[in-house]
N, C-alpha and C positions, 0 to 999 in steps of 0.2 A: 492055802493065804494064795486070793489075788494080792496082786501088785500092779501099779498103771503106771507109766513116766511118758509124760503128756513134753514133747515139743515141736518147736520151728515159730514158737509165738516173737518177733518185733516188733521192732518200731517201721511203721509206710504208708503211703499219700493216701490222701481218696482217690481213690481211682483203681489203687495195686489190689497185689495180690498177696496172698501167705497162704502154706500150704502145713499144717500140721501136723501130727504124728500121733499116734498114742502106742508101744509099746505093751505088750498085755502079758504077764506069766499070769502063771495057774487057771488058768482057765481057755478056755480056746476059742477065739476069734469064731468061728465057722462056725460054731454051734449052739452060740450063744448071739444074742441079741443086746448090740452094742449103742451106747448115746455117746455126744458131745451131749456139752452145756457150758452154760459160760455167767460169770458174774461180776456187776459193778459195784463202789466201794459202796454200803448203805444199802444196796439190794439185796432182794433172794434169788440168789441156783437161779437158770430158765434155757427152760429146757431149748435144744439145737435142731438135731438133728439124732435122727436113729436108724437103725443100719441093724434088719431082722437076722437069722438063722437062717434065711430063705434069702438073703439078697437084698430082700426087696429094701429102702427103705426110705422114712419119710421127711421132711425138712417144716422145724415152722416158720408162716409166714414171714416172718419178721427178715429172712435169708433165705427165702427159694426163690431159683431161679441165679441166685446170687454164688453157693456153696453145695457142697456136694460130698457127700460121707462115703466113703469106698473103701471095702479092709483087704489085705493083702494075707491069703490064709496062709502059706508057707510062708513070711516072714511075721506069722502073730498079731497084724498091725492093726491096725483104727491110721483113721486118713481123712485130715477134714481139706477139703478145699476152697478155702471162700479169694473172690472175683468179687470186682467192684468194691470193694472199700466202703464198708460210711466212715463220720468219727461214731457216732452214735456205735458202732459195732465192737470201737474199743472195753477190752471184758481181761477178767483169767477164762480163760480155757479150761476144760478138765475137761476127762471120758474119767466113764463109768459102765460095769454092766448092765446089766434089766431084766431082773433088781440090779436097785443098786446094791453097792457095797460099797470097799473103807473107798476112799477120795486118794489117789495121786496130790502133788502139787503146784498141775496145771503150770503150762503158762502166757505170759501175758502179753495181747495182743494190743497195741497202741494203733490209732490210725489218726495220724495227722494232721488238718487242713489246707 
C-alpha cells in the first residue's frame, strides 16, 4: 500500500517561496512517475507538475517558470519548489503516483497579498 505524506506548506507573502516535500512509502520514486496536484474550495483538484521515472519533468502552464518538481531517490521523496508565489497559488497541495493511487492529507499553502 502506497502512503504519501506531504509537508512544507504554510503562510507566505506574495512573491515568496516555499518547498513542499512528499515522503513516499510502498513505492519507489525512482521507478515511478510522480505528480503534484492542488485543490481550492469549490474547485476540482488540478494537476501542477509531474516527474517521470526517467527524470523528465513537466509543469502546468499556470506554474511554469515558477515551480519546479524534483526528487531525491535516496530519501524516496518528491519535492515542489515554489517561487514567485501568487495569491492564486493558495490551495491544498497533494502528491500522488501516476497512475493515481490513494491520496494523502495534503499540505496547505496560503499566499497573502
